[in-house]
N, C-alpha and C positions, 0 to 999 in steps of 0.2 A: 448564096449566104448574103447575112448582113452584117456590117461593123456599125455597132453603136458608140459613137464618141461625142466628147464634151463640147466639140468645137466644129466649124465647119473644115472640109477637108475632100480637096480635088476640085477640078473645074468642071466636070462632066457628070453631075448629079444624074441618077437613074431613078429619083423617086424621093419624095418628100412626105415625112410623117410630122404631124403635129402631135406634139404631147407636153402636158402641163408639168414643170418641172417636179413638183411635188409627187407625179405620178409616173415618174420615170422607171422604178422598180416594177411597177404594175405592167406597164409597157414591156419591159424586159422579159417578164413572167411569162404574159401571153404571146410574145414572140416565140419563146422557146417551145410553148405549146404546140404551135403549128405544126400541124401532121398531115393536113391534106389540102386539097384545091379550096373546098368549102370553109377549111379553118383560115386561109389564107384570105378568101373573100372577105369572111367577118372581120377579121383583123383591118384588113384595108378599108372597110367600111367605117371602121371607129377610128382610124388613125391616119388614114392615108390622104392625100391631096393628089388625085388624078388630074390629067390634063382637061378633063371635062368640069372639074370643080369651079366653081366661080372664085375661089380664093386662089388659084393657082399663079396668077400673074401677081396679084398682091403678095403673096407669100415668096415667089421668086425675086421680086423687088425688095421685099425686107430683106431676107438673106443676102443680096449682094450689097444693099446698104448696110447692113450690120457688119460684112466683112470688110468694106471700103472705111468703114469706122475705127474698126478692131485692128486691122491689119492692112492699111493702106498700100503698103508695097508689095503686097499678095493679091490685092484686089482686082478685078474683071469682070468681064460678062462671062456668066455661064454658057456652055454650049448644050443646050438641051435636046440636041438630036438624038442622043441615046436615052431621053427620059422614056420611061414605060407608063403606060396606062393602067396597067394591073387591073 
């Protein structure tokens, strides 16, 4: 299952998706349409940031800094041990 929220939630992310705000509805619609491993692969190829993606560490750092800026009392370091490479 996937929970889509407007904010950051939790300290143990298992995957990052990058979606432009104006395409959020399209993202959710495409996610709901995933019905097979091949569908998931196409979805992740379009929106996902795997560990092997050159954007991985920059994205992780940006999210951590954004959380520190928005909720300094809740910010810390993500535990990426559970991060999937889908």
